[in-house]
Residue, then its C-alpha position, 0 to 999 in steps of 0.5 A: m239322625t243319631k248314632k244309635n239310630i243309624n248303628v240300628l239301621f246298619d244292624e237291621k240291614i245286615k240281619e236282613l242281608e244275612e237272611i237274604l243274600p245266600k238265597i238271591e238268584t239275580d242281582r249277585n254282584c258284590a260291589a253293587l250290593t255293598l255299595t247300594n246297601i250302605l247307601e240305602i242305609l243313608g237314604l241315597d236310593n238311585f239305580y245309578f250307583y248301582n249301575l256304577a258298581v256293577p262293572l267293579a265286581g266282574g269288569f274290574g274285581g275279578f278280572k285277571s291281566l295278561k300280566g297276572w295282576k288279580g283284581p280285587c273283590g267287589a266288595v272291596c270296591g263297593g266298600c271303598a266307594a262307600i267310604g268316599i260318600i260317608l266321608g264326603g257328607h252331602k258335599k264334594l270331598k275337598y282335595d285335602q280330604q282325600l287323604e283321609a279317604y285313602q287312609t280309611a279305605a286302605k285301613f278297610v282293605h287291611y281289615f278284609e285282607k286280615k279277614f279272609g286272607s286276600t282281597s283278590c276276587y280270584e284269590l277268594c273264590g278262583i274266578e276269573f270273569n273274563d273266562l267263561d269256564s271260571v264263571n261256569n265253576y263259580i256257579e256250579n260250586k255255588k261260591w255266592e251262596n256259600q261264601c261271596y255273600k259273607y264278604v258283602i256283609f263284612a264290607i258293610d259292618k267294617v265301613r261302618e265301623l271305620t266311619a262311625s264318627d263321619l256317620k254321626k256328623k255327616w248323616k243325620 
């Protein structure tokens, strides 16, 4: 697959997601949607990836600890996971490749924070998934339809940008 082809696939997926994500009524999980849509572009379609990413949004992201730590947006979690898969290609990341994965993920998180002002799910949309009133407020105020889906689209596009050379080399 040439760079043009993978970019076309990303463009088509982003265009599709811009239309469908604000309207979906089920499977609204920013971590899973970020990760699995990138993996679908790469030809990796497996429900295990979806299942793996689901808790990264509502269990880790969107979590507020007893000490006040606020978990990251699920799109950030899913984007970081996708970076590891892209950089590894069709092989397990070697130990010396991990630093590149850390640095690329850190760049991704930096750009996300710069664009949206935070990486914290709570700070972005006011939700704590371990608080039922917070979840109800999220639903009633249509946070997904009005803003959260945009985080998924941004994450997919930024991951593509930051991993462009690896996409070209390792995902033919």
